[in-house]
LUMLOKE-752864 format. One record per residue: residue number from 0; residue in one letter; x, y, z of N, C-alpha, C in turn. Coordinates in nm, 4 decimals. Layout:
// LUMLOKE-752864
   num   residu       n.c1       n.c2       n.c3      ca.c1      ca.c2      ca.c3       c.c1       c.c2       c.c3
   NUM        A          X          Y          Z          X          Y          Z          X          Y          Z
...
END
This chain:
// LUMLOKE-752864
   num   residu       n.c1       n.c2       n.c3      ca.c1      ca.c2      ca.c3       c.c1       c.c2       c.c3
     0        X     1.9844    -0.0295    -1.5529     1.8767    -0.1207    -1.5228     1.8364    -0.0795    -1.3871
     1        X     1.7010    -0.0698    -1.3642     1.6465    -0.0480    -1.2440     1.6114    -0.1647    -1.1585
     2        X     1.6124    -0.1550    -1.0400     1.6189    -0.2536    -0.9421     1.4534    -0.3057    -0.9473
     3        X     1.4502    -0.4432    -0.9418     1.3305    -0.5054    -0.9347     1.2982    -0.5947    -0.8100
     4        X     1.4230    -0.6080    -0.7290     1.4071    -0.6976    -0.6082     1.4879    -0.5968    -0.5117
     5        X     1.4588    -0.6409    -0.3576     1.5302    -0.5823    -0.2504     1.6615    -0.5870    -0.2641
     6        X     1.7058    -0.6779    -0.3093     1.8929    -0.7106    -0.3303     1.9514    -0.5962    -0.4209
     7        X     1.8650    -0.5870    -0.5272     1.9143    -0.4921    -0.6209     1.9173    -0.3522    -0.5795
     8        X     1.8080    -0.3288    -0.5192     1.7852    -0.1779    -0.4357     1.8839    -0.1467    -0.3513
     9        X     1.9158    -0.2588    -0.2674     2.0095    -0.2453    -0.1645     2.1329    -0.2004    -0.2107
    10        X     2.1824    -0.2746    -0.3180     2.2989    -0.2746    -0.3809     2.3020    -0.1259    -0.4740
    11        X     2.2128    -0.0833    -0.5066     2.1890     0.0495    -0.5854     2.2282     0.1459    -0.4651
    12        X     2.1328     0.1567    -0.3529     2.1913     0.2232    -0.2471     2.3532     0.2280    -0.2057
    13        X     2.3740     0.1036    -0.1895     2.5352     0.0977    -0.1390     2.6004     0.1692    -0.2308
    14        X     2.6167     0.1329    -0.3689     2.6885     0.1984    -0.4523     2.7024     0.3572    -0.4268
    15        X     2.5980     0.4101    -0.4089     2.5600     0.5582    -0.3956     2.6169     0.6193    -0.2534
    16        X     2.6792     0.5278    -0.1560     2.7234     0.5672    -0.0458     2.6275     0.6463     0.0478
    17        X     2.5137     0.5854     0.0532     2.4003     0.6478     0.1510     2.4485     0.6305     0.2837
    18        X     2.3932     0.7089     0.3552     2.3958     0.7226     0.5271     2.3480     0.5795     0.5909
    19        X     2.3918     0.5379     0.6949     2.3391     0.4423     0.7597     2.1867     0.4607     0.7954
    20        X     2.1621     0.5466     0.8607     2.0129     0.5985     0.8882     1.9242     0.6024     0.7583
    21        X     1.9833     0.6226     0.6333     1.8903     0.6363     0.5100     1.8703     0.4922     0.4739
    22        X     1.9663     0.3834     0.4840     1.9676     0.2620     0.4382     1.8778     0.1822     0.5233
    23        X     1.8563     0.2215     0.6599     1.7710     0.1591     0.7532     1.6476     0.2084     0.7324
    24        X     1.6134     0.3250     0.6812     1.4874     0.3835     0.6221     1.4095     0.2828     0.5387
    25        X     1.4921     0.2837     0.4218     1.4513     0.2095     0.3032     1.4399     0.0930     0.3466
    26        X     1.4999     0.0217     0.4030     1.5066    -0.1239     0.4590     1.3592    -0.1373     0.5299
    27        X     1.3294    -0.0460     0.6193     1.2163    -0.0739     0.7026     1.0889    -0.0278     0.6144
    28        X     1.0876     0.0550     0.5104     0.9915     0.0656     0.4142     0.9498    -0.0648     0.3246
    29        X     1.0678    -0.1340     0.2963     1.0543    -0.2439     0.2067     0.9974    -0.3493     0.2766
    30        X     1.0159    -0.3592     0.4255     0.9791    -0.4862     0.4830     0.8147    -0.4206     0.5353
    31        X     0.7796    -0.3295     0.5447     0.6508    -0.3026     0.5492     0.5587    -0.3187     0.4114
    32        X     0.6390    -0.2727     0.3159     0.5726    -0.3173     0.1714     0.5658    -0.4543     0.1556
    33        X     0.6465    -0.5394     0.2074     0.6285    -0.6841     0.1807     0.4923    -0.7397     0.2525
    34        X     0.4834    -0.6654     0.3714     0.3278    -0.6932     0.4447     0.2250    -0.6485     0.3851
    35        X     0.2316    -0.5202     0.3459     0.1115    -0.4493     0.2667     0.0526    -0.5090     0.1357
    36        X     0.1534    -0.5488     0.0649     0.1285    -0.5882    -0.0610     0.1403    -0.7370    -0.1102
    37        X     0.1400    -0.8036    -0.0262     0.1643    -0.9973    -0.0026     0.0316    -1.0261    -0.1125
    38        X     0.0649    -1.0770    -0.2131    -0.0306    -1.1409    -0.2879    -0.1041    -1.0367    -0.4068
    39        X    -0.0165    -0.9224    -0.4011    -0.1055    -0.8344    -0.4945    -0.0120    -0.8124    -0.6246
    40        X    -0.0886    -0.7993    -0.7336    -0.0322    -0.8106    -0.8681    -0.0544    -0.6799    -0.9637
    41        X     0.0029    -0.6238    -1.0535    -0.0177    -0.5392    -1.1294    -0.1203    -0.5973    -1.2442
    42        X    -0.1910    -0.4961    -1.3198    -0.2710    -0.5509    -1.4320    -0.1744    -0.6456    -1.5341
    43        X    -0.0660    -0.6179    -1.5408     0.0345    -0.6975    -1.6394     0.0498    -0.8425    -1.5808
    44        X     0.0181    -0.8615    -1.4477     0.0564    -0.9920    -1.3935     0.2067    -0.9854    -1.3080
    45        X     0.2770    -0.8509    -1.3351     0.3682    -0.8518    -1.2517     0.3518    -0.8246    -1.1127
    46        X     0.4207    -0.8737    -0.9988     0.4230    -0.8762    -0.8498     0.4084    -0.7138    -0.8197
    47        X     0.3218    -0.6440    -0.7502     0.3129    -0.5355    -0.7012     0.4483    -0.5141    -0.6091
    48        X     0.4989    -0.6017    -0.5623     0.6292    -0.5706    -0.4859     0.7358    -0.5087    -0.5803
    49        X     0.7407    -0.6324    -0.6923     0.8787    -0.5589    -0.8104     0.8306    -0.4251    -0.8427
    50        X     0.6985    -0.3915    -0.8408     0.6573    -0.2534    -0.9039     0.6963    -0.1374    -0.8117
    51        X     0.6623    -0.1483    -0.6716     0.7145    -0.0515    -0.5770     0.8785    -0.0472    -0.5891
    52        X     0.9313    -0.1513    -0.5616     1.0846    -0.1727    -0.5740     1.1344    -0.0816    -0.7025
    53        X     1.0747    -0.1037    -0.8117     1.1283    -0.0347    -0.9434     1.0853     0.1171    -0.9275
    54        X     0.9759     0.1266    -0.8812     0.9623     0.2878    -0.8534     1.0647     0.3530    -0.7795
    55        X     1.0961     0.3015    -0.6579     1.1724     0.3412    -0.5385     1.3229     0.3464    -0.6082
    56        X     1.3759     0.2685    -0.7064     1.4831     0.2570    -0.7621     1.5209     0.3947    -0.8568
    57        X     1.3861     0.3940    -0.9592     1.3868     0.5166    -1.0364     1.4008     0.6467    -0.9662
    58        X     1.3407     0.6475    -0.8367     1.3331     0.7719    -0.7643     1.4870     0.8133    -0.7141
    59        X     1.5378     0.7186    -0.6776     1.6780     0.7012    -0.6075     1.7827     0.7631    -0.7123
    60        X     1.7487     0.6854    -0.8387     1.8529     0.7420    -0.9515     1.8226     0.8943    -0.9792
    61        X     1.6901     0.9256    -1.0197     1.6701     1.0507    -1.0247     1.6811     1.1707    -0.9320
    62        X     1.6430     1.1202    -0.8176     1.6317     1.2310    -0.6913     1.7435     1.2097    -0.6014
    63        X     1.7544     1.0713    -0.5514     1.8503     1.0552    -0.4585     1.7807     1.0891    -0.2996
    64        X     1.6785     1.1162    -0.2852     1.6376     1.1820    -0.1736     1.5666     1.0535    -0.0895
    65        X     1.6381     1.0080     0.0251     1.5943     0.8730     0.0767     1.4580     0.8456     0.1365
    66        X     1.3896     0.9855     0.1679     1.2488     0.9882     0.2379     1.1515     0.9646     0.0897
    67        X     1.1965     1.0241    -0.0068     1.1237     0.9964    -0.1362     1.1542     0.8415    -0.1924
    68        X     1.2614     0.8005    -0.1821     1.2782     0.6772    -0.2242     1.1950     0.5629    -0.1320
    69        X     1.1752     0.5856    -0.0022     1.1068     0.4975     0.0962     0.9710     0.5101     0.0492
    70        X     0.9261     0.6431     0.0189     0.7752     0.6695    -0.0462     0.7516     0.6103    -0.1572
    71        X     0.8579     0.5635    -0.2587     0.8267     0.4882    -0.3629     0.8013     0.3570    -0.3430
    72        X     0.8683     0.2894    -0.2294     0.8130     0.1696    -0.1920     0.6769     0.1583    -0.1352
    73        X     0.6240     0.2614    -0.0893     0.5051     0.2563    -0.0161     0.3750     0.3447    -0.0613
    74        X     0.4316     0.4012    -0.2148     0.3043     0.4948    -0.2561     0.1707     0.4496    -0.2568
    75        X     0.1514     0.3508    -0.2799     0.0303     0.2864    -0.2911    -0.0445     0.1973    -0.1527
    76        X     0.0387     0.2490    -0.0432    -0.0073     0.1663     0.0859    -0.1661     0.2005     0.1225
    77        X    -0.1869     0.3444     0.0985    -0.3468     0.3834     0.1571    -0.4361     0.3264     0.0509
    78        X    -0.3903     0.2886    -0.0742    -0.4976     0.2589    -0.1540    -0.5083     0.1244    -0.1699
    79        X    -0.3971     0.0364    -0.1641    -0.3742    -0.1008    -0.2142    -0.3098    -0.1805    -0.0783
    80        X    -0.2760    -0.1165     0.0082    -0.2170    -0.2124     0.1362    -0.3374    -0.2701     0.2240
    81        X    -0.2552    -0.3988     0.2721    -0.3539    -0.4783     0.3471    -0.3026    -0.4593     0.4963
    82        X    -0.3932    -0.3772     0.5736    -0.3555    -0.3406     0.6968    -0.4081    -0.4201     0.7892
    83        X    -0.5033    -0.5224     0.7469    -0.5593    -0.6421     0.8098    -0.6880    -0.6052     0.8718
    84        X    -0.7499    -0.6898     0.9405    -0.8826    -0.6822     0.9569    -1.0064    -0.6311     0.8474
    85        X    -0.9865    -0.6948     0.7339    -1.0709    -0.6862     0.6292    -1.0894    -0.5200     0.5802
    86        X    -0.9565    -0.4884     0.6124    -0.9681    -0.3461     0.5393    -1.0378    -0.2162     0.6530
    87        X    -1.0717    -0.2856     0.7706    -1.1556    -0.1886     0.8479    -1.0732    -0.1018     0.9356
    88        X    -0.9228    -0.0840     0.8955    -0.8411    -0.0042     1.0001    -0.8538     0.1286     0.9272
    89        X    -0.8948     0.2191     1.0404    -0.9273     0.3465     1.0210    -0.7959     0.4106     0.9717
    90        X    -0.8305     0.5380     0.8733    -0.7294     0.6279     0.8194    -0.6222     0.6633     0.9146
    91        X    -0.6482     0.6996     1.0442    -0.5661     0.7310     1.1199    -0.4832     0.6374     1.1729
    92        X    -0.5302     0.5093     1.1969    -0.4399     0.4103     1.2530    -0.3504     0.3744     1.1440
    93        X    -0.3876     0.3590     1.0147    -0.2873     0.3242     0.9230    -0.1757     0.4327     0.9114
    94        X    -0.2262     0.5697     0.9298    -0.1388     0.6814     0.9236    -0.0093     0.6544     1.0361
    95        X    -0.0795     0.6300     1.1296    -0.0026     0.6197     1.2493     0.1143     0.5031     1.2363
    96        X     0.0453     0.4024     1.1811     0.1775     0.2790     1.1583     0.2641     0.3351     1.0589
    97        X     0.2395     0.3913     0.9467     0.3447     0.4492     0.8557     0.4403     0.5326     0.8970
    98        X     0.3765     0.6363     1.0071     0.4840     0.7109     1.0593     0.5649     0.6496     1.1537
    99        X     0.5519     0.5505     1.2300     0.5992     0.4653     1.3205     0.7067     0.4016     1.2654
   100        X     0.7019     0.3631     1.1413     0.7867     0.2760     1.0492     0.8877     0.3596     0.9750
   101        X     0.8463     0.4664     0.8925     0.9297     0.5368     0.8201     0.9279     0.6774     0.8251
   102        X     0.8455     0.7207     0.9346     0.8627     0.8881     0.9689     0.7597     0.9697     0.9208
   103        X     0.7382     1.0979     0.9363     0.6621     1.1731     0.9127     0.6789     1.2404     0.7759
   104        X     0.7923     1.2390     0.7116     0.8466     1.2945     0.5888     0.7949     1.2010     0.4739
   105        X     0.8303     1.0837     0.5038     0.7665     0.9614     0.3928     0.6381     0.9399     0.3977
   106        X     0.5616     0.9476     0.5277     0.4359     0.9205     0.5373     0.3646     1.0390     0.4582
   107        X     0.4123     1.1563     0.4650     0.3322     1.3075     0.3956     0.3485     1.2769     0.2327
   108        X     0.4796     1.2123     0.2039     0.4539     1.1940     0.0758     0.3453     1.1088     0.0137
   109        X     0.3457     0.9944     0.0783     0.2302     0.8628     0.0610     0.1258     0.9377     0.0696
   110        X     0.0780     1.0316     0.1739    -0.0717     1.0909     0.1960    -0.0889     1.1769     0.0654
   111        X    -0.0033     1.2719     0.0331     0.0053     1.3466    -0.0902    -0.0538     1.2718    -0.1941
   112        X     0.0307     1.1713    -0.2400     0.0176     1.0818    -0.3527    -0.1167     1.0428    -0.3728
   113        X    -0.1858     0.9930    -0.2455    -0.3110     0.9403    -0.2378    -0.4035     1.0621    -0.2744
   114        X    -0.3978     1.1602    -0.1815    -0.4917     1.2654    -0.2050    -0.5360     1.2951    -0.3627
   115        X    -0.4231     1.2875    -0.4546    -0.4496     1.3305    -0.5640    -0.4171     1.1956    -0.6889
   116        X    -0.5069     1.1060    -0.6813    -0.4907     0.9885    -0.7452    -0.5015     0.9764    -0.8832
   117        X    -0.5715     1.0839    -0.9495    -0.5915     1.1125    -1.0793    -0.5054     1.2076    -1.1367
   118        X    -0.4014     1.2580    -1.0466    -0.3156     1.3719    -1.1060    -0.2763     1.3687    -1.2451
   119        X    -0.2445     1.2559    -1.2864    -0.1628     1.2166    -1.3963    -0.2609     1.2063    -1.5377
   120        X    -0.4142     1.2326    -1.4994    -0.4991     1.2399    -1.5862    -0.5002     1.3921    -1.6384
   121        X    -0.4678     1.4706    -1.5804    -0.4791     1.6143    -1.6125    -0.3306     1.6782    -1.6377
   122        X    -0.2588     1.6012    -1.7373    -0.1255     1.6440    -1.7281    -0.0993     1.7859    -1.7720
   123        X    -0.1729     1.8079    -1.8894    -0.1695     1.9383    -1.9444    -0.1852     2.0681    -1.8259
   124        X    -0.3000     2.0599    -1.7480    -0.3244     2.1560    -1.6542    -0.2125     2.1423    -1.5453
   125        X    -0.1608     2.0215    -1.5282    -0.0443     2.0111    -1.4345     0.0912     2.0844    -1.4665
   126        X     0.1137     2.0926    -1.5960     0.2318     2.1320    -1.6261     0.2082     2.2861    -1.6134
   127        X     0.0980     2.3555    -1.6222     0.0572     2.4892    -1.5964     0.0820     2.5181    -1.4783
   128        X     0.0490     2.4565    -1.3561     0.0434     2.4820    -1.2320     0.1820     2.4299    -1.1756
   129        X     0.2598     2.3543    -1.2249     0.3958     2.3130    -1.1641     0.4844     2.3960    -1.1020
   130        X     0.5016     2.5066    -1.1615     0.6148     2.6180    -1.1089     0.5458     2.6803    -1.0201
   131        X     0.4229     2.6826    -0.9760     0.3540     2.7321    -0.8382     0.3601     2.6292    -0.7501
   132        X     0.3974     2.5274    -0.7400     0.3973     2.4265    -0.6527     0.5074     2.4210    -0.5301
   133        X     0.4775     2.3900    -0.4235     0.5815     2.3589    -0.3214     0.6862     2.2757    -0.3771
   134        X     0.8004     2.2694    -0.3007     0.9114     2.1442    -0.3388     0.8480     2.0232    -0.3186
   135        X     0.7708     2.0148    -0.2098     0.7211     1.8687    -0.1914     0.5937     1.8584    -0.2765
   136        X     0.5359     1.9216    -0.3152     0.4357     1.8865    -0.4118     0.5031     1.8534    -0.5747
   137        X     0.5921     1.9194    -0.5920     0.6903     1.8901    -0.7166     0.7300     1.7665    -0.7101
   138        X     0.8009     1.7057    -0.5958     0.8299     1.5748    -0.5740     0.7310     1.4452    -0.5784
   139        X     0.6068     1.5064    -0.5134     0.4817     1.3980    -0.5394     0.4629     1.3727    -0.6569
   140        X     0.4688     1.4823    -0.7733     0.4396     1.4701    -0.9162     0.5684     1.4067    -0.9579
   141        X     0.6868     1.3992    -0.9119     0.7967     1.2909    -0.9619     0.7573     1.1680    -0.9250
   142        X     0.7086     1.1500    -0.8230     0.6683     1.0009    -0.7546     0.5571     0.9613    -0.8777
   143        X     0.4620     1.0447    -0.9001     0.3530     1.0043    -0.9963     0.4324     0.9647    -1.1310
   144        X     0.5150     1.0285    -1.1933     0.5904     0.9979    -1.3077     0.6771     0.8656    -1.3015
   145        X     0.7241     0.8709    -1.1917     0.8224     0.7370    -1.1832     0.7460     0.6182    -1.1527
   146        X     0.6190     0.6343    -1.0954     0.5191     0.5215    -1.1148     0.4608     0.4824    -1.2250
   147        X     0.4442     0.5815    -1.3259     0.4040     0.5300    -1.4668     0.5114     0.4804    -1.5411
   148        X     0.6083     0.5624    -1.5434     0.7453     0.4841    -1.6035     0.7826     0.3450    -1.5597
   149        X     0.7645     0.3227    -1.4306     0.7985     0.2002    -1.3967     0.7038     0.0777    -1.4715
   150        X     0.5967     0.1253    -1.4678     0.5013     0.0485    -1.5336     0.5301     0.0079    -1.6793
   151        X     0.5979     0.1035    -1.7412     0.6554     0.0802    -1.8869     0.7700    -0.0040    -1.8928
   152        X     0.8614     0.0027    -1.7982     1.0026    -0.0555    -1.7840     0.9770    -0.2198    -1.8737
   153        X     1.0764    -0.2438    -1.9681     1.0787    -0.3783    -2.0354     0.9282    -0.4250    -2.0904
   154        X     0.8691    -0.2901    -2.1130     0.7474    -0.3136    -2.2057     0.6314    -0.3929    -2.1107
   155        X     0.6457    -0.3412    -2.0020     0.5555    -0.4254    -1.8907     0.3810    -0.4032    -1.9420
   156        X     0.3801    -0.2715    -1.9615     0.2461    -0.2243    -2.0012     0.1749    -0.3268    -2.1195
   157        X     0.2642    -0.3670    -2.2225     0.2197    -0.4365    -2.3229     0.1848    -0.5918    -2.2824
   158        X     0.1890    -0.6327    -2.1502     0.1727    -0.7555    -2.1118     0.0006    -0.7563    -2.0518
   159        X    -0.0599    -0.6506    -2.0318    -0.2020    -0.6444    -1.9791    -0.2989    -0.7013    -2.0940
   160        X    -0.4175    -0.7159    -2.0539    -0.5010    -0.7733    -2.1086    -0.5461    -0.6872    -2.2590
   161        X    -0.5452    -0.5525    -2.2278    -0.5718    -0.4563    -2.3152    -0.4262    -0.4048    -2.3833
   162        X    -0.3348    -0.4915    -2.4321    -0.2169    -0.4094    -2.4597    -0.2305    -0.3138    -2.5761
   163        X    -0.3023    -0.3521    -2.6904    -0.3287    -0.2932    -2.7756    -0.3797    -0.1442    -2.7685
   164        X    -0.4590    -0.1194    -2.6663    -0.5064    -0.0251    -2.6441    -0.3827     0.0747    -2.5654
   165        X    -0.3331     0.0217    -2.4785    -0.2157     0.0793    -2.4255    -0.0982     0.1159    -2.5647
   166        X    -0.0700     0.0328    -2.6533     0.0052     0.0763    -2.7359    -0.0202     0.1990    -2.8339
   167        X    -0.1631     0.2031    -2.8717    -0.1952     0.3040    -2.9354    -0.1853     0.4521    -2.8614
   168        X    -0.1642     0.4615    -2.7173    -0.1392     0.5743    -2.6690    -0.0228     0.5846    -2.6162
   169        X     0.0719     0.4930    -2.6605     0.2226     0.5174    -2.6238     0.2875     0.6676    -2.6559
   170        X     0.2626     0.7173    -2.7665     0.3504     0.8182    -2.8302     0.2591     0.9450    -2.7587
   171        X     0.1483     0.9621    -2.7500     0.0638     1.0821    -2.6577     0.1115     1.0722    -2.5311
   172        X     0.1210     0.9667    -2.4706     0.1777     0.9719    -2.3288     0.2964     1.0004    -2.2984
   173        X     0.4097     0.9541    -2.3843     0.5552     0.9846    -2.3742     0.5670     1.1179    -2.3806
   174        X     0.4850     1.1999    -2.4867     0.5107     1.3311    -2.4809     0.4609     1.3976    -2.3516
   175        X     0.3471     1.3806    -2.3236     0.3168     1.4457    -2.1855     0.4212     1.4182    -2.0788
   176        X     0.4582     1.2925    -2.0326     0.5382     1.2650    -1.9473     0.6770     1.3383    -1.9729
   177        X     0.7237     1.3248    -2.0990     0.8562     1.3942    -2.1161     0.8417     1.5399    -2.0647
   178        X     0.7235     1.6171    -2.1204     0.7028     1.7733    -2.0918     0.6819     1.7740    -1.9624
   179        X     0.6554     1.6828    -1.8700     0.6216     1.6918    -1.7210     0.7985     1.7162    -1.6478
   180        X     0.8378     1.6128    -1.7093     0.9938     1.5908    -1.6549     1.0857     1.7298    -1.6800
   181        X     1.0388     1.7624    -1.8174     1.1297     1.9022    -1.8342     1.0799     2.0142    -1.7597
   182        X     0.9582     2.0185    -1.6954     0.9003     2.1290    -1.6276     0.9488     2.0958    -1.4812
   183        X     0.9824     1.9978    -1.4550     1.0328     1.9319    -1.3093     1.1879     1.9650    -1.3072
   184        X     1.2437     1.9995    -1.4470     1.3857     2.0444    -1.4438     1.4949     1.9165    -1.4411
   185        X     1.4162     1.7737    -1.4709     1.5147     1.6644    -1.4849     1.5332     1.6336    -1.6184
   186        X     1.6208     1.6537    -1.6609     1.6795     1.6116    -1.8148     1.7255     1.4719    -1.8309
   187        X     1.7498     1.3964    -1.7010     1.7808     1.2581    -1.7052     1.6637     1.2049    -1.7024
   188        X     1.5473     1.2413    -1.6433     1.4229     1.1603    -1.6091     1.3574     1.1754    -1.7727
   189        X     1.3590     1.2876    -1.8390     1.3175     1.2929    -1.9695     1.3827     1.2173    -2.0589
   190        X     1.5258     1.1834    -2.0604     1.5869     1.1151    -2.1488     1.5242     0.9524    -2.1133
   191        X     1.5320     0.9215    -1.9844     1.4778     0.7906    -1.9433     1.3361     0.7509    -2.0201
   192        X     1.2298     0.8624    -2.0026     1.1064     0.8530    -2.0569     1.1148     0.8091    -2.1999
   193        X     1.1682     0.9086    -2.2721     1.2058     0.8700    -2.4077     1.2689     0.7403    -2.4407
   194        X     1.3668     0.6849    -2.3558     1.4367     0.5661    -2.4110     1.3174     0.4601    -2.3786
   195        X     1.2538     0.4610    -2.2670     1.1558     0.3509    -2.2184     1.0461     0.3204    -2.3219
   196        X     0.9900     0.4619    -2.3316     0.8967     0.4325    -2.4308     0.9084     0.3862    -2.5775
   197        X     1.0414     0.4379    -2.6068     1.0836     0.4012    -2.7617     1.0947     0.2287    -2.7494
   198        X     1.1380     0.1941    -2.6651     1.1428     0.0493    -2.6274     1.0167    -0.0393    -2.6384
   199        X     0.8955     0.0197    -2.5660     0.7909    -0.0132    -2.5835     0.7296    -0.0151    -2.7295
   200        X     0.7566     0.0965    -2.7828     0.6736     0.1157    -2.9105     0.7496     0.0231    -3.0226
   201        X     0.8632    -0.0346    -2.9857     0.9289    -0.1352    -3.0985     0.8986    -0.2893    -3.0507
   202        X     0.8505    -0.2779    -2.9525     0.8350    -0.4437    -2.8673     0.7099    -0.5027    -2.9523
   203        X     0.7293    -0.6183    -2.9993     0.6232    -0.6834    -3.0781     0.5184    -0.7375    -2.9503
   204        X     0.3871    -0.7357    -3.0171     0.3053    -0.7974    -2.8987     0.2869    -0.9545    -2.9005
   205        X     0.2834    -1.0158    -2.7846     0.2854    -1.1612    -2.7962     0.1470    -1.2064    -2.7415
   206        X     0.0198    -1.2198    -2.8099    -0.1124    -1.2332    -2.7686    -0.0946    -1.3830    -2.6439
   207        X    -0.0266    -1.4851    -2.6800    -0.0317    -1.5828    -2.5984     0.0240    -1.5483    -2.4663
   208        X     0.1012    -1.4349    -2.4357     0.1660    -1.3815    -2.3145     0.0867    -1.2933    -2.2305
   209        X    -0.0295    -1.2244    -2.3075    -0.1149    -1.1271    -2.2339    -0.2053    -1.2058    -2.1392
   210        X    -0.2383    -1.1175    -2.0566    -0.3040    -1.1630    -1.9194    -0.4648    -1.1877    -1.9683
   211        X    -0.4936    -1.3075    -1.9388    -0.6182    -1.3593    -1.9938    -0.7366    -1.2845    -1.9533
   212        X    -0.7382    -1.2405    -1.8188    -0.8559    -1.1586    -1.7934    -0.8468    -0.9885    -1.7876
   213        X    -0.9465    -0.9280    -1.8352    -0.9157    -0.7847    -1.8180    -0.9234    -0.7475    -1.6882
   214        X    -0.7989    -0.7023    -1.6193    -0.7882    -0.6422    -1.5078    -0.7433    -0.5098    -1.5019
   215        X    -0.8243    -0.3957    -1.5274    -0.7716    -0.2485    -1.5208    -0.6956    -0.2265    -1.4100
   216        X    -0.7066    -0.2624    -1.2913    -0.6319    -0.2431    -1.1778    -0.5635    -0.3407    -1.1222
   217        X    -0.5027    -0.3048    -1.0218    -0.4126    -0.4250    -0.9379    -0.5121    -0.5036    -0.8613
   218        X    -0.4646    -0.6217    -0.8763    -0.5483    -0.7357    -0.7866    -0.4830    -0.8155    -0.7168
   219        X    -0.5474    -0.8897    -0.6264    -0.4793    -0.9732    -0.5273    -0.5106    -1.1156    -0.5404
   220        X    -0.4076    -1.1895    -0.5174    -0.4375    -1.3567    -0.5205    -0.3968    -1.3931    -0.3818
   221        X    -0.4806    -1.4633    -0.3045    -0.4440    -1.5287    -0.1867    -0.3976    -1.6698    -0.1945
   222        X    -0.3167    -1.7296    -0.1326    -0.2598    -1.8699    -0.1342    -0.3949    -1.9670    -0.0969
   223        X    -0.3902    -2.0964    -0.1514    -0.4910    -2.1492    -0.1245    -0.5290    -2.1883     0.0198
   224        X    -0.4053    -2.1926     0.0844    -0.4386    -2.2247     0.2454    -0.4867    -2.1128     0.3218
   225        X    -0.4851    -1.9722     0.2535    -0.5446    -1.8640     0.3119    -0.6882    -1.8567     0.2856
   226        X    -0.7171    -1.8790     0.1594    -0.8473    -1.9026     0.1130    -0.9263    -1.9909     0.1725
   227        X    -0.8711    -2.1261     0.2026    -0.9553    -2.1874     0.2770    -0.9694    -2.1551     0.4284
   228        X    -0.8824    -2.1030     0.5008    -0.8905    -2.0461     0.6292    -0.9892    -1.9377     0.6466
   229        X    -0.9996    -1.8622     0.5320    -1.0922    -1.7241     0.5431    -1.2354    -1.8030     0.5061
   230        X    -1.2439    -1.8954     0.4411    -1.3777    -1.9593     0.4129    -1.4430    -2.0140     0.5345
   231        X    -1.3249    -2.0919     0.6117    -1.3958    -2.1522     0.7349    -1.4140    -2.0590     0.8467
   232        X    -1.3503    -1.9507     0.8399    -1.3673    -1.8320     0.9159    -1.5089    -1.7948     0.9189
   233        X    -1.5444    -1.7766     0.8027    -1.6697    -1.6982     0.7273    -1.7881    -1.8153     0.7750
   234        X    -1.7747    -1.9477     0.7615    -1.8566    -2.0445     0.7838    -1.8794    -2.0438     0.9371
   235        X    -1.7712    -2.0555     1.0213    -1.7798    -2.0395     1.1740    -1.8459    -1.9122     1.2139
   236        X    -1.8524    -1.8061     1.1590    -1.9139    -1.6667     1.1790    -2.0800    -1.6909     1.1714
   237        X    -2.0970    -1.7649     1.0445    -2.2518    -1.7794     0.9942    -2.3080    -1.8731     1.0875
   238        X    -2.2426    -1.9852     1.1335    -2.3035    -2.0782     1.2463    -2.3093    -2.0078     1.3535
   239        X    -2.2446    -1.9118     1.3867    -2.2781    -1.8480     1.5259    -2.3831    -1.7418     1.5288
   240        X    -2.4064    -1.6950     1.4175    -2.4958    -1.5875     1.4008    -2.6490    -1.6799     1.4032
   241        X    -2.6419    -1.7744     1.3414    -2.7660    -1.8545     1.3289    -2.7772    -1.9320     1.4689
   242        X    -2.6763    -1.9701     1.5429    -2.7062    -2.0140     1.6735    -2.7639    -1.9226     1.7796
   243        X    -2.7039    -1.8024     1.7603    -2.7732    -1.6751     1.8413    -2.8868    -1.6511     1.7916
   244        X    -2.9396    -1.6430     1.6794    -3.0723    -1.6399     1.6268    -3.1551    -1.7211     1.6747
   245        X    -3.1379    -1.8520     1.6999    -3.1955    -1.9581     1.7303    -3.2499    -1.9370     1.8651
   246        X    -3.1132    -1.9091     1.9623    -3.1411    -1.8786     2.0968    -3.2156    -1.7672     2.1397
   247        X    -3.2151    -1.6402     2.0415    -3.3087    -1.5338     2.0741    -3.4487    -1.5791     2.0501
   248        X    -3.4933    -1.6734     1.9685    -3.6048    -1.7157     1.9361    -3.6835    -1.8090     2.0477
   249        X    -3.5869    -1.8844     2.0960    -3.6332    -1.9303     2.2106    -3.6516    -1.8810     2.3140
   250        X    -3.6010    -1.7783     2.3578    -3.6061    -1.7029     2.5001    -3.7154    -1.6011     2.4606
   251        X    -3.7642    -1.5808     2.3203    -3.8548    -1.4559     2.3270    -4.0082    -1.4806     2.3654
END
C-alpha cells in the first residue's frame, strides 16, 4: 500500500531508516507542495497533494533515493504550482525558490520532468533511446512512470469523466509501461505495474461516481472566501482604472 498522506509517507521513510538530512528534505518538499498545489485536483477528483505523495511513495519504494522522492512531491511544480501573483512569477524566480527549499539535485529532476511533458506519449521511441540516456535521464523516466502508475492506483483513472475510454486503453498502456520498467532494470516496478493495471481491469465502473464534468487535466477549486476576495480585488482594480481614466479626460 503506497502512501497517500504525509503521515503515511513519513512512516514509510522512517521504516527504511533514512538519514536525518533526507527526512528533512522530504518534509521541506511536502511543505512546499502544500502551498503550490492548494485547491488542485486530478481529473478523477483526487486531490493533487495525494497524487504527488503517492508518486513520491512509489519512487521511494522502487528507488529509495531521497532527492528523487522529493522530486516526486514536486514533479508538477512548474506546470501546476501556484507561485502567486496570478502566475506572473518568472521561471528563474520559481527555479530559485525550489533550489532554496529542496536543493539543486531535486530541482534538476523537476526541471527535466517539465522539459519533456509528453515523453510518455512516445514510449516505443523511448524504449530504443533509454540505454543511451544518462543516469539522471533514466531516473526522470522512472519519475514519469511512477506518476502514471499512481494515477491508476485503486482504479483512480476509472473515476474520470471518460473512464470507459481509459479502460479500453488499459491493456496497451500496461504493456508499454511494463516494457519501460523492464528497460529501466526494475523488476519490482514491472510487477507493480502488472498488479495495479490488473486490478483496474477487473474493477467495475460506477457511473454514479464518475466526475460530472469532462476535465482532461488537473483543475483548481478555490474556497468561496478566496473567490470573493479575488472578485473584490478585481472590482477595486476596475474602479481605479475608471477613476484614472476620468481624471485623464478632465486634465486633457
